[in-house]
N, CA, C and O atoms as a printed pandas DataFrame, in Angstrom:
     atom_number atom_name residue_name chain_id  residue_number  x_coord  y_coord  z_coord
0              1         N          MET        A               1  164.441   43.670  194.896
1              2        CA          MET        A               1  165.268   44.866  195.112
2              3         C          MET        A               1  165.510   45.480  193.659
3              4         O          MET        A               1  165.761   44.760  192.692
4              5         N          THR        A               2  165.419   46.781  193.590
5              6        CA          THR        A               2  165.766   47.412  192.119
6              7         C          THR        A               2  167.133   47.791  192.101
7              8         O          THR        A               2  167.892   47.512  193.030
8              9         N          ARG        A               3  167.493   48.433  191.056
9             10        CA          ARG        A               3  168.869   48.723  190.664
10            11         C          ARG        A               3  168.896   50.291  190.943
11            12         O          ARG        A               3  167.862   50.951  191.041
12            13         N          LYS        A               4  170.210   50.838  191.064
13            14        CA          LYS        A               4  170.372   52.313  191.150
14            15         C          LYS        A               4  171.539   52.500  190.237
15            16         O          LYS        A               4  172.288   51.579  189.912
16            17         N          VAL        A               5  171.672   53.876  189.796
17            18        CA          VAL        A               5  172.781   54.350  189.138
18            19         C          VAL        A               5  173.749   55.127  189.827
19            20         O          VAL        A               5  173.379   56.142  190.417
20            21         N          THR        A               6  175.011   54.762  189.828
21            22        CA          THR        A               6  175.983   55.442  190.604
22            23         C          THR        A               6  176.555   56.757  189.889
23            24         O          THR        A               6  176.180   57.121  188.774
24            25         N          GLU        A               7  177.418   57.362  190.593
25            26        CA          GLU        A               7  178.069   58.582  189.907
26            27         C          GLU        A               7  179.025   58.041  188.675
27            28         O          GLU        A               7  179.421   58.856  187.842
28            29         N          GLU        A               8  179.307   56.947  188.599
29            30        CA          GLU        A               8  180.244   56.274  187.559
30            31         C          GLU        A               8  179.643   56.437  186.209
31            32         O          GLU        A               8  180.374   56.353  185.222
32            33         N          CYS        A               9  178.225   56.689  186.073
33            34        CA          CYS        A               9  177.518   56.679  184.822
34            35         C          CYS        A               9  178.077   57.627  183.797
35            36         O          CYS        A               9  178.238   58.790  184.169
36            37         N          ILE        A              10  178.376   57.331  182.644
37            38        CA          ILE        A              10  178.901   58.121  181.721
38            39         C          ILE        A              10  177.779   58.562  180.652
39            40         O          ILE        A              10  178.044   59.267  179.679
40            41         N          GLY        A              11  176.536   58.080  180.936
41            42        CA          GLY        A              11  175.532   58.575  179.869
42            43         C          GLY        A              11  175.524   57.832  178.566
43            44         O          GLY        A              11  174.890   58.323  177.632
44            45         N          CYS        A              12  176.153   56.713  178.409
45            46        CA          CYS        A              12  176.227   56.031  177.097
46            47         C          CYS        A              12  174.844   55.525  176.528
47            48         O          CYS        A              12  174.587   55.587  175.326
48            49         N          GLY        A              13  173.979   55.025  177.461
49            50        CA          GLY        A              13  172.625   54.595  177.032
50            51         C          GLY        A              13  172.537   53.178  176.733
51            52         O          GLY        A              13  171.513   52.710  176.235
52            53         N          ALA        A              14  173.558   52.465  177.010
53            54        CA          ALA        A              14  173.600   50.973  176.883
54            55         C          ALA        A              14  172.498   50.284  177.672
55            56         O          ALA        A              14  171.838   49.334  177.253
56            57         N          CYS        A              15  172.370   50.874  178.879
57            58        CA          CYS        A              15  171.363   50.245  179.851
58            59         C          CYS        A              15  169.845   50.531  179.305
59            60         O          CYS        A              15  168.960   49.684  179.426
60            61         N          VAL        A              16  169.643   51.730  178.728
61            62        CA          VAL        A              16  168.398   52.057  178.253
62            63         C          VAL        A              16  167.852   50.999  177.159
63            64         O          VAL        A              16  166.728   50.498  177.160
64            65         N          ASP        A              17  168.803   50.785  176.300
65            66        CA          ASP        A              17  168.480   49.662  175.144
66            67         C          ASP        A              17  168.265   48.445  175.713
67            68         O          ASP        A              17  167.425   47.727  175.171
68            69         N          SER        A              18  168.919   47.985  176.833
69            70        CA          SER        A              18  168.668   46.656  177.422
70            71         C          SER        A              18  167.605   46.411  178.290
71            72         O          SER        A              18  167.357   45.267  178.672
72            73         N          CYS        A              19  166.868   47.512  178.682
73            74        CA          CYS        A              19  165.770   47.268  179.626
74            75         C          CYS        A              19  164.510   46.851  178.958
75            76         O          CYS        A              19  163.942   47.522  178.097
76            77         N          PRO        A              20  164.050   45.530  179.475
77            78        CA          PRO        A              20  162.811   45.090  178.714
78            79         C          PRO        A              20  161.549   45.773  179.017
79            80         O          PRO        A              20  160.578   45.570  178.288
80            81         N          VAL        A              21  161.466   46.604  180.075
81            82        CA          VAL        A              21  160.237   47.295  180.508
82            83         C          VAL        A              21  160.369   48.874  180.547
83            84         O          VAL        A              21  159.613   49.618  181.173
84            85         N          THR        A              22  161.389   49.243  179.822
85            86        CA          THR        A              22  161.626   50.665  179.707
86            87         C          THR        A              22  161.529   51.480  181.001
87            88         O          THR        A              22  160.835   52.489  181.120
88            89         N          ALA        A              23  162.288   50.944  181.949
89            90        CA          ALA        A              23  162.339   51.547  183.306
90            91         C          ALA        A              23  163.440   52.630  183.456
91            92         O          ALA        A              23  163.559   53.329  184.462
92            93         N          ILE        A              24  164.213   52.701  182.388
93            94        CA          ILE        A              24  165.342   53.605  182.430
94            95         C          ILE        A              24  165.187   54.795  181.397
95            96         O          ILE        A              24  164.857   54.552  180.236
96            97         N          VAL        A              25  165.415   56.019  181.812
97            98        CA          VAL        A              25  165.453   57.133  181.005
98            99         C          VAL        A              25  166.921   57.720  180.989
99           100         O          VAL        A              25  167.677   57.484  181.932
100          101         N          LEU        A              26  167.273   58.400  180.030
101          102        CA          LEU        A              26  168.688   58.995  179.929
102          103         C          LEU        A              26  168.485   60.503  179.799
103          104         O          LEU        A              26  167.940   61.007  178.817
104          105         N          ASN        A              27  168.945   61.190  180.828
105          106        CA          ASN        A              27  169.037   62.703  180.922
106          107         C          ASN        A              27  170.603   62.832  180.612
107          108         O          ASN        A              27  171.138   62.352  179.612
108          109         N          ASP        A              28  171.236   63.530  181.588
109          110        CA          ASP        A              28  172.702   63.549  181.461
110          111         C          ASP        A              28  173.198   62.152  181.815
111          112         O          ASP        A              28  174.106   61.583  181.210
112          113         N          LYS        A              29  172.543   61.665  182.817
113          114        CA          LYS        A              29  172.939   60.163  183.220
114          115         C          LYS        A              29  171.629   59.356  183.234
115          116         O          LYS        A              29  170.551   59.946  183.169
116          117         N          ALA        A              30  171.704   58.055  183.316
117          118        CA          ALA        A              30  170.684   57.133  183.442
118          119         C          ALA        A              30  169.925   57.368  184.757
119          120         O          ALA        A              30  170.501   57.709  185.790
120          121         N          GLU        A              31  168.604   57.168  184.662
121          122        CA          GLU        A              31  167.797   57.142  185.877
122          123         C          GLU        A              31  166.860   56.037  185.786
123          124         O          GLU        A              31  166.206   55.937  184.747
124          125         N          ILE        A              32  166.690   55.154  186.760
125          126        CA          ILE        A              32  165.944   54.026  186.858
126          127         C          ILE        A              32  164.632   54.158  187.605
127          128         O          ILE        A              32  164.731   54.445  188.798
128          129         N          ASP        A              33  163.473   54.004  187.122
129          130        CA          ASP        A              33  162.236   54.157  187.821
130          131         C          ASP        A              33  162.088   52.876  188.736
131          132         O          ASP        A              33  161.972   51.751  188.249
132          133         N          PRO        A              34  162.100   53.107  189.999
133          134        CA          PRO        A              34  161.964   51.865  190.865
134          135         C          PRO        A              34  160.637   51.203  190.864
135          136         O          PRO        A              34  160.535   50.045  191.267
136          137         N          ASP        A              35  159.576   51.898  190.417
137          138        CA          ASP        A              35  158.169   51.434  190.273
138          139         C          ASP        A              35  157.953   50.505  189.179
139          140         O          ASP        A              35  157.128   49.594  189.251
140          141         N          THR        A              36  158.804   50.760  188.003
141          142        CA          THR        A              36  158.758   50.020  186.838
142          143         C          THR        A              36  159.821   48.917  186.704
143          144         O          THR        A              36  159.586   47.962  185.963
144          145         N          CYS        A              37  161.014   49.001  187.405
145          146        CA          CYS        A              37  162.087   48.106  187.329
146          147         C          CYS        A              37  161.559   46.665  187.753
147          148         O          CYS        A              37  160.888   46.539  188.777
148          149         N          ILE        A              38  161.877   45.587  186.945
149          150        CA          ILE        A              38  161.603   44.278  187.442
150          151         C          ILE        A              38  162.739   43.564  188.063
151          152         O          ILE        A              38  162.654   42.364  188.322
152          153         N          ASP        A              39  163.768   44.238  188.304
153          154        CA          ASP        A              39  164.965   43.716  188.821
154          155         C          ASP        A              39  165.515   42.373  188.088
155          156         O          ASP        A              39  165.837   41.337  188.669
156          157         N          CYS        A              40  165.553   42.600  186.768
157          158        CA          CYS        A              40  166.120   41.446  185.955
158          159         C          CYS        A              40  167.590   41.462  185.827
159          160         O          CYS        A              40  168.239   40.444  185.588
160          161         N          GLY        A              41  168.143   42.719  186.001
161          162        CA          GLY        A              41  169.666   42.868  185.923
162          163         C          GLY        A              41  170.195   42.975  184.631
163          164         O          GLY        A              41  171.423   43.008  184.549
164          165         N          ALA        A              42  169.449   43.044  183.479
165          166        CA          ALA        A              42  169.904   43.287  182.143
166          167         C          ALA        A              42  170.776   44.441  182.087
167          168         O          ALA        A              42  171.876   44.360  181.540
168          169         N          CYS        A              43  170.307   45.636  182.678
169          170        CA          CYS        A              43  171.089   46.771  182.631
170          171         C          CYS        A              43  172.417   46.776  183.255
171          172         O          CYS        A              43  173.373   47.366  182.753
172          173         N          GLU        A              44  172.471   46.106  184.367
173          174        CA          GLU        A              44  173.742   46.012  185.056
174          175         C          GLU        A              44  174.703   45.207  184.397
175          176         O          GLU        A              44  175.897   45.442  184.581
176          177         N          SER        A              45  174.313   44.225  183.603
177          178        CA          SER        A              45  175.218   43.452  182.747
178          179         C          SER        A              45  175.838   44.312  181.544
179          180         O          SER        A              45  176.976   44.105  181.124
180          181         N          GLU        A              46  174.955   45.328  181.015
181          182        CA          GLU        A              46  175.262   45.835  179.867
182          183         C          GLU        A              46  176.128   47.126  180.134
183          184         O          GLU        A              46  176.747   47.609  179.186
184          185         N          CYS        A              47  176.196   47.681  181.332
185          186        CA          CYS        A              47  176.764   48.965  181.703
186          187         C          CYS        A              47  178.378   48.799  181.508
187          188         O          CYS        A              47  179.003   48.022  182.229
188          189         N          PRO        A              48  178.946   49.489  180.602
189          190        CA          PRO        A              48  180.446   49.309  180.408
190          191         C          PRO        A              48  181.332   49.924  181.506
191          192         O          PRO        A              48  182.554   49.804  181.418
192          193         N          VAL        A              49  180.789   50.549  182.492
193          194        CA          VAL        A              49  181.601   51.183  183.539
194          195         C          VAL        A              49  181.103   50.738  184.908
195          196         O          VAL        A              49  181.464   51.333  185.923
196          197         N          SER        A              50  180.246   49.657  184.945
197          198        CA          SER        A              50  179.669   49.155  186.118
198          199         C          SER        A              50  178.995   50.138  187.199
199          200         O          SER        A              50  179.126   50.080  188.421
200          201         N          ALA        A              51  178.281   51.010  186.482
201          202        CA          ALA        A              51  177.718   52.151  187.282
202          203         C          ALA        A              51  176.268   51.724  187.731
203          204         O          ALA        A              51  175.599   52.526  188.383
204          205         N          ILE        A              52  175.794   50.561  187.423
205          206        CA          ILE        A              52  174.478   50.210  187.965
206          207         C          ILE        A              52  174.735   48.983  188.927
207          208         O          ILE        A              52  175.398   47.983  188.655
208          209         N          VAL        A              53  174.105   49.251  190.057
209          210        CA          VAL        A              53  174.161   48.248  191.309
210          211         C          VAL        A              53  172.930   47.964  191.939
211          212         O          VAL        A              53  171.997   48.685  191.587
212          213         N          GLU        A              54  172.677   47.044  192.833
213          214        CA          GLU        A              54  171.506   46.796  193.538
214          215         C          GLU        A              54  171.289   47.865  194.441
215          216         O          GLU        A              54  172.245   48.293  195.090
216          217         N          ALA        A              55  170.061   48.395  194.580
217          218        CA          ALA        A              55  169.748   49.463  195.480
218          219         C          ALA        A              55  169.680   48.999  196.861
219          220         O          ALA        A              55  169.421   49.792  197.766
């Protein structure tokens, strides 16, 4: 199961830097590519506002 970004995202980019497979891009808010995501959870633990959850 991959992760998804909720509306709580503040666009800080902490998740982008933590992703080992570069599955996250930052536009106004983070977006996770479900085909690239390996479900490691690194982004979820780095998010300061808990905006990343299991999809």
